[in-house]
N, C-alpha and C positions, 0 to 999 in steps of 0.2 A: 648407645644402648637401644637395641631394636624395640624392646617392649615399650620404653618410654616414647620413642618416636611414633609407634603405632597408636599409642594412647592419645598423643597430641593430635595426630591426624583424625582419629575418631572424634575427638572433642570438637575440632574446628569444622570438619567436613560432615560429621554425622547429622547435626541439626538441619543443615541445608539439604542433605539427601532425603531426610524424612519429609521435609516440607515439599521438596520436588516430587517425591513419590506420591504423596497424598494429593497434591493439587495438579499434577501433570500425568504421571504414569497411571495412577489408579483411574482417573476419568477416561483416559484413552482405552484402557482395558475394559471398563464398563460399557463404553460406547460400542466396542466390538461385540460384547456380550449381548447388549440390548438389541443390536441390529439383527440378531438371529431370531427375534420374536416379533409377532404382531401384538403390540402392547400400547394401551392408551395412557400409561403412566399411573394407573390405579389398579391395585390388586397384584397378585403374583404373576410371574412370568410362566404362562402355561401353553400359549399358542406358538409352538416352535415352527418357524417357516424356513429356516436355513438361509439360503442366499436369495430368497424371493424379493426381499426388500431392495437389495442391490440391483437385481434384474429390473424391478419396477422403476427404480430411479433412472437407470441408464436407458430405459425405453420411454420415459416421460418427455414429451417435447418441451414442456415448461422447464424442466431441469436442464436439458440440453441447451435450451435458450439461455439459461442462467450462466452456464459454462461459457457460451459464446460471448455474453456480455462482459464477463470477467476478462476474457481474451481481448476484446475490443478495448477495454480500459487499459490493459497492459500495453497494447500497441500504441495507443494514443499517448500514454504517459512517456514511453521511451522516445517517441518521435516528436512530440510537441513540448512536453514539460522540460525535457533535457536541454534543447537549445534555448528555450526561454529562460530557464533558471541559470544556465551558464552565461548567457548574455547579461542578465541582470547582476550576476555575481562579478563579472568583469567590470561592469559599470560602477558597482558599489565598492570595488577594490581600488578604483582610481581616486585621486585626491580631489574631492568635491566638497563644496561648502555644505554643511549640514549632513555629512555622510553618516554620522552616528544616528541621527534622527531618521534618515531614510532606511537604514538597516533595521531600526526598531519597528518602523511602520510595515516593512516587508515581512518581518518575522512575526508580528503580532497575531495574524490569523491562526498561526500554527499552535499558539498557546491557548486559544479559545477551545472550550469543550465542543464536542461534536453536536451536543444538544443545542447549545447557544447558536452555533453556526447554522444548524438546520432550521431553527425557528427564524433567524434573521433572514435567511434566503427564501424561506417560505413567504414571508411578508413582502420581500422585494419582488418575487416572481409571481405572486398571485395576480389574477386578472385585474387590470387597472391599478396595479401596484407601482412601485417606484421604477422598475425596469420599463414598463409600458409607458408611463408618463414621461420618463426621460427621453425615450425614442420619439414620442410625439412632440416633445418640446423642441427637439433639434430637427424636426421635419422628416423623421424616419418612421412615421406611424405605420407605414406599410410593412415594416418588419415585425410588428407586434404579433406574438404567437401565444398559444396556450402552452407555456413553457413546460409545465409539469403534467399536462393532460393530453398532449399529442404523442401518440405512440412512435412517431417517426423521429422526434427530436428530443424526447425526454432523457434518453441515455446521454446524449451529448450535452444537454443542459446540466445534468448531474456531473458530467466530467468538468465543466467550467467551475462548478462549485467545489469539486474535489481539488482542482488545480489551485483555486484561490486559497483553500484551506491548508494545503500541504506543500506548496511550492516554496514557502519560506524555509522549511527544513533543508530542501535541496540547495537553496541559495547560501545558507549559512555553512553547509557542508562544503560547497565549492569555494566559498570565501576562505575557509580554513585551509583548503588545499592550495589555493592561489597564494596565500601568504607564506606557505612553506616552500615556494619556488624562488630560488635566489634571483634577485633582480639583475645580477651581473650577467646571467646568461642572455637575457633579452637585450641588455645594453650592448653586449659583445656582438650579438647578431646584427643589431641595428648599425653598429660601427662598420661591420662588414658589408653593409648595403641592403640588408633584408628589410622589407617593409613590415609594418605592424601586422597586417593580415598573415604574412608568411611566418612571422615570429609566433603569432597565436597558433597557427596550424601546426608548425613543425617543432615548437618548443613547449608552449603552454599546454596544449591539449595532450600530448604524450606524457608529460610529467604529471598531469592531472588525471591520467588514466586510472590509477588505482582508486582514487576517490570517486570517479564516475562509475566504475564497476561496482563499488560498494553501494552507492546510491541506487543503481539500477537493480541490484539484488533486493534491497529494502523496498523499492517501488513495486517490483514484481510480487513479492510476498504480500505486501500491503494490499495490492490490487486483487489478489486471489482471495483475501480474507475480508474484503470491503463489506461493511455492514451498516455502521452507525448512521451516516448521512443518508444513505438510500432508504433505510427503514424509517427514519424520522420524517423525511420529505415526501416519499412516494409509497412506502410500504411495498416497493417492488413493482408498483403499477405504473400506468394503467394497463391492465390485462397482461401483467408480467413483462412489460416492455422495458423496465429498468431493474428487473430482479437480478440478484447475484446468487451464487451458491449459498452464501451465508443467510441472506434474507429468505431464500427458498427453504432452507433448513429450519429456520425459526418459525416460518409460517406453517409448515407441515407439522413440525414437532410440537410447538407450544400453542399455536392458535387453533389447530385442528385436532390436537390431542392424539397425534400419531407418533408417539415417542419412539417406537421401534423403527419406524420408517425414517423419522428424523435422525435417529442415531446412525442409520446406514448412510444417509446423506453426509452426516458429520464425518464418518469414516472415509468416505470418498474424498471429501474436501481435505482431510488430513493427509491422505495418501498422495493426492495431487500436489499439495504444498510441500510435503516431505520429498517427493520425487523431484520436483523442480529445484528445491534447495540443494539436494545432493548433486544433481546434474550441473547446476550452475557453479557450485563450488568446485566441482571436479574439472569442468571444462573451461571456466572463465576465471575463477578466483585462485586456481591452483598455482599459477605462476606468481601471483602477488604473495600468497602465503609462503611459497618456497623461497622467494626473495627475502621476505622478512626473517625467516628462520636462518637463512644464510648469513644475513647481516648480524643477527644476534650471535650466531656461532663464531663469526669473525671477530 
């Protein structure tokens, strides 16, 4: 009965669509609307400026620097976090004494809130804090730096904190992928004379490819939208040296009461994230999605 089927769909899907529209689609539409005005968040929208807010953002060296910082974090994540997480996942997938405890320890930082993580690392990295005292205790006092106050290294210091916080998720994801690979394949290759590095390169990594690509997608989107840790620890400073698009948006929009301009920055961030998502899914994840649909159809 078509009428009953439509009623059931409306009953189950309708509430979710209403919530999605109210908390996702409506804010996006309002951001586009507010971005067309010079507005301080108080009073009516009267000062229409068209695309001037977008033009101002794309000509601001501070905002362009924020985009560059997001890009640097993406590159570092894909080139450093990936091999580190994959290596630790392979290690934790082996039969080790205390393996469950090690997995818990590795994953624990991921479940901490960003506020707690930021405060902990602020205390560790403050001048004469735990990081400085540890380096001095092992005879490496010459490496002591102003970790969060030096414009040359603050972004890389923040990347270390970001890695500590989020690498546990990558490890757990890769562990799940590794446990889905039949051991018989590696054993058969070793019987044929393949060394463990060759087995890892030609069997493990290709079969883990879909998991790696999903993690890379999540890492890229997370890096583009990075806000919490940066804001808590540095507020994007010193002198915008660690700012991201999200911290720049909040600073201009909420701290300086430039809500129209902040909305334009939010729209730019949305368009960049949306464009990257579409491009990645079309160019990278398309084969995995097609393969999954083929297996389901079969």
